[in-house]
C-alpha positions in Angstrom: 23.2 -11.6 13.2 22.7 -8.8 10.9 23.3 -9.5 7.3 24.0 -6.5 5.0 22.5 -7.1 1.7 23.2 -4.8 -1.3 19.7 -4.2 -2.3 19.1 -5.6 -5.8 22.9 -6.2 -6.4 22.8 -10.0 -6.3 20.5 -11.3 -8.9 19.1 -7.9 -9.6 20.4 -5.3 -12.2 20.3 -1.5 -12.3 17.1 -1.6 -14.2 14.4 -4.2 -13.9 10.9 -5.3 -13.0 9.2 -6.5 -9.8 5.9 -8.3 -9.8 3.8 -7.5 -7.0 2.9 -11.2 -6.0 -0.6 -12.4 -5.6 0.2 -13.1 -1.7 0.4 -9.3 -1.1 -2.2 -7.9 1.1 -3.6 -4.4 1.8 -5.7 -3.7 4.9 -7.5 -0.4 5.9 -8.0 -0.3 9.7 -10.5 2.2 11.1 -12.6 2.8 14.2 -15.9 4.2 15.2 -17.1 5.5 18.5 -18.5 2.0 19.0 -15.9 -0.5 17.8 -13.1 -1.1 15.4 -13.1 -2.5 11.8 -10.8 -3.7 9.1 -11.4 -3.9 5.3 -8.8 -5.9 3.3 -8.0 -7.5 0.1 -6.6 -10.9 0.8 -4.5 -11.0 -2.3 -3.5 -8.8 -5.2 -4.1 -9.8 -8.7 -0.5 -10.9 -9.3 -0.3 -8.9 -12.5 0.7 -5.4 -11.1 4.4 -4.7 -11.9 6.9 -2.2 -10.8 9.7 -1.1 -13.1 12.7 0.5 -11.5 16.0 2.1 -12.1 18.7 2.8 -9.5 19.5 6.5 -9.1 23.0 6.4 -7.6 23.3 10.2 -7.4 20.0 10.4 -5.1 20.9 6.9 -3.4 17.5 5.6 -4.3 15.5 3.3 -6.4 13.0 5.2 -8.6 10.0 3.5 -10.1 8.3 4.0 -13.4 5.3 2.0 -14.8 4.5 1.6 -11.1 0.9 1.4 -10.4 -0.9 -1.2 -8.2 -4.5 -0.8 -9.0 -7.2 -2.4 -6.8 -10.9 -2.4 -7.2 -12.7 -0.9 -4.3 -15.4 -3.5 -4.3 -12.7 -6.2 -3.5 -12.2 -4.9 0.0 -13.9 -7.2 2.5 -14.8 -5.6 5.8 -16.1 -8.8 7.4 -19.8 -7.8 7.2 -21.8 -7.3 4.1 -23.3 -4.0 5.4 -19.9 -2.6 6.6 -18.4 -3.4 3.3 -21.3 -1.9 1.3 -21.0 1.3 3.6 -17.1 1.4 3.1 -17.6 1.0 -0.8 -20.2 3.9 -0.7 -18.0 6.2 1.4 -15.1 5.6 -1.1 -17.4 6.5 -3.9 -16.8 3.1 -5.7 -19.7 3.8 -8.2 -18.0 6.7 -9.7 -14.3 5.8 -8.7 -14.2 2.0 -8.9 -10.4 1.7 -8.2 -7.8 2.6 -5.5 -4.4 3.2 -7.3 -1.1 3.2 -5.6 1.9 4.6 -7.6 5.0 3.7 -6.3 7.6 6.5 -6.6 10.8 5.5 -4.8 12.6 3.7 -2.2 14.9 5.9 -0.3 18.0 3.7 -0.2 20.0 1.6 -2.6 21.4 -0.5 0.2 19.3 -2.0 3.2 19.8 -4.4 5.9 17.6 -7.3 6.3 15.2 -7.0 9.1 15.2 -3.1 9.2 13.2 -0.1 8.1 13.4 1.6 4.7 11.3 4.6 3.5 9.4 4.6 0.3 7.3 7.3 -1.3 3.9 6.5 -2.8 1.0 8.4 -4.3 -2.4 7.1 -3.4 -5.4 8.0 -5.6 -8.9 7.5 -4.1 -12.1 9.0 -5.2 -10.2 11.0 -7.7 -7.9 12.6 -5.4 -4.2 11.9 -5.2 -2.2 12.2 -1.9 1.6 11.5 -1.4 2.9 9.7 1.7 6.2 8.5 2.8 5.8 5.0 4.2 8.3 3.2 6.5 8.6 -0.4 5.5 10.1 -3.2 7.4 12.2 -5.3 5.0 12.4 -9.0 4.9 14.4 -10.8 2.3 12.7 -14.0 1.3 15.4 -15.2 -1.1 17.7 -13.8 -3.9 14.6 -12.5 -6.0 11.9 -12.0 -3.4 11.4 -9.3 -0.6 8.6 -8.5 1.5 7.8 -5.0 2.6 5.5 -4.4 5.6 4.4 -1.0 6.6 1.5 0.9 8.3 0.6 4.5 7.6 -2.2 6.8 8.7 -4.4 8.6 6.3 -7.4 10.9 6.8 -10.7 10.8 4.9 -10.2 14.4 4.4 -6.9 13.9 2.5 -9.2 12.5 -0.3 -12.1 15.0 0.3 -14.2 12.4 1.8 -16.4 12.7 4.8 -16.1 10.0 7.6 -19.5 8.4 7.6 -22.0 8.6 10.3 -24.8 6.2 10.8 -28.1 6.0 13.0 -28.5 10.0 12.9 -25.0 10.4 14.2 -25.1 7.8 17.0 -22.2 5.9 15.3 -19.5 7.9 13.9 -16.4 6.8 11.9 -13.2 8.4 13.2 -11.4 10.5 10.6 -8.1 8.6 10.7 -7.6 5.2 8.9 -4.5 3.1 9.0 -3.5 1.6 5.8 -1.2 -1.7 6.3 0.9 -2.8 3.4 2.2 -6.3 3.1 3.9 -6.3 -0.3 5.7 -9.4 -1.6 7.8 -8.3 -4.5 9.6 -10.7 -6.9 12.0 -10.0 -9.7 10.6 -10.9 -13.2 
């Protein structure tokens, strides 16, 4: 049975704040010519917030004070050496944080267990790129939702070079897939 939910209408107001719950996860999936790898943060700080306002004219939710900031060194790639290489590739010594600025969700009304588009700016290594992410929406309760989505990004989007090891014998592919699992709860 499909349940239509007026997004943010029951228990939510036209303006408000979501907390990005500490159970939220961000995973970056990549591949080399030899194998695949995944680098993830198993949880967020639980202190990042998204303040929103409904824009009825544009039929969207717009965010302000909207940043999720992640220390690059909190990404674990399952191996100390791969994690170190990943941190170095992302220039963590100079740019220690990955920032995700949430701009909007493209609909005021959604259906549970369906997709919704969201616009984000991702800042990495001092470069910002804008993406539209398709999120799968799961309503967890009156004041909590889960947004799950995966989107490809390129190293070159951030003026980074895909790394090579062993004199080019091992090459990381240009495309990475960023997987979002954002648990948002009303404050």
